[in-house]
Phi, psi and omega in degrees: 000141186240133177266164176302321180300322179294315180298322187258016184301332179239025187246156177295119188289350180294340182261003185299318182297316178299312183293321178299315177297319179297314178300319179299314180294314180299315181296324177299314179295313181300310186292333178276348183242343185227142182277341181199172182302314184296316179296324177295312181300315181297324178299313183283336177275069189295334179265003176056037179261001179087008181224145172234147178240181184300317180297321177303315180295311184298312180295317179299316179293319177303316179294323180293320187265347183273067176277342176242146181302323186278352183277140175224161182300320182290333178288315184275326184223078184297341179284339182273094177236162177299322179297314180291323174297323177297318176301316181295310180301314180298323180293321178290313184288334176299317178293339179271359183053049185240151173257006178289162173238022179233157179243140170269180186297324179296317179290322177298329179299337177291334174275315188290320190267133175269162179260000000 
């Protein structure tokens, strides 16, 4: 389990409130749609390569919440933007000392799991 402090131990603290709100929204969506971490990861890993990127998350969430034609991700969850997802991914990957822009299941667990 990962705390906000662990994710942000080496990150610019001005974005913590945005990321905290984003994590709360993402976890709400994840927990209402998936029974466990692996099923969530597999859903977002649509090409089954073992990695998910920002677009995978954004498109996957859009598909999950768009049960009505007029509904959009920005209407229901204004905090879930590509920019904010990028902040979240960068904060996780910064701690991993990585130049990647994708997450494996272990790194994704930092989003999925609450502390």
